[in-house]
Residue, then its C-alpha position, 0 to 999 in steps of 0.5 A: m140662667r139663661k140669660f147668663i148664657f146668653l150674656l157669657f156667650a155674647l162677652l166671649a163672641s165680642t172678643h174674637t180679634m182680641k190678642a192672646q192673654e186678653v181672655a180668661l175663663k174660670t171657675n171658683l173652687v168655692y163654690d165648686a166645694l158648695l156643689t154649686v156650678n159657676l163659670g166665669a169670664e174675663v176680658q182686658l179693656a186697657p193695660r190695666w182694666s179689665l171686666d169680669l162676669s161671673g154666675n152660679l146656680n144651685a140647684w139641688t134640694l138637699d137630704q131631710g128637705k134642707k133647701w139651699k138653692h139659688w142663682m147669682v150673677q156678678p159683674e165686675v170691674r177690676y183694676w190691676f196694679c201691674e198689668a191686667l190678669g196678672g198680680h194684685f187688683v182691686a175691683a168694684h163688683a154688682l151682684g144679683g139673683q134669686y134664692n129658696v133656702g129653708n130648713v138649713d141649720l146655720d146657727f150665726k148671726l153677722l153683722g145684724t143678720n141671723f142666719g139662723a132664721v133659716r132653720d125654722h123657716r123657708y126664705q124664698g127672693w131676689y137681691a141686689g147688692l153692690g162690693v168692693a174686693y182685693g185679689y192676687s191672681w198667680l201665674v201658674s204657667r202661660h195658660f193657667n192662673i190661680e186667683a183669690e179674691l174677697g169683698v165686702g158690701w151691701i146687699h138688699t133683699g125682699y123674701d117671703r117667709y113660708n113655715c117649712a121647708s116644703c110647705g106652701r102657705r106663705l106667712g108674711k114678707g119682708h126685706h132686708n139689709y145685708f152688710g158683710p162678705t159679698k165674695a169670696a173666691i179662689n178660681l182655676v183661670y184659664v187664660f187664652 
């Protein structure tokens, strides 16, 4: 988390000579609804290009020993069809982080990944991946935008598997490749 805060501060500090409407701060309302603390910053690089850096953290232990802890950093390069920070855009992103998930009833499968496995075991590990996305940013006022974005891609993860959400005995380790959604955002954006 400290690295994310440092990177975000460095990104914002490097923009001190930029004109208005070239820097934005944002929060993803989807993550907010899932009680995941998140913050993003976007900087216009050229008339139709921008760099977005977002991060999130969920450090809570839920009721009945359920774990859904994770952190993630997601840098993204965006190409805007009209001008940066407004209208349609396409993007390429990377993502990475760590997780500790267990005793959560997610009884579904998606494109070869069995999310139901976290019901009976705890998984702790890391992940990294790449993806592409499409989005749109509605200009609500001079300083506020609402932005929607969906992304798909690939994630590789390495993990240790444990018997239950609070047990310390490792049962094994492994890795997995995931193909599917890598980003879902409805962002509330403040544009400077």
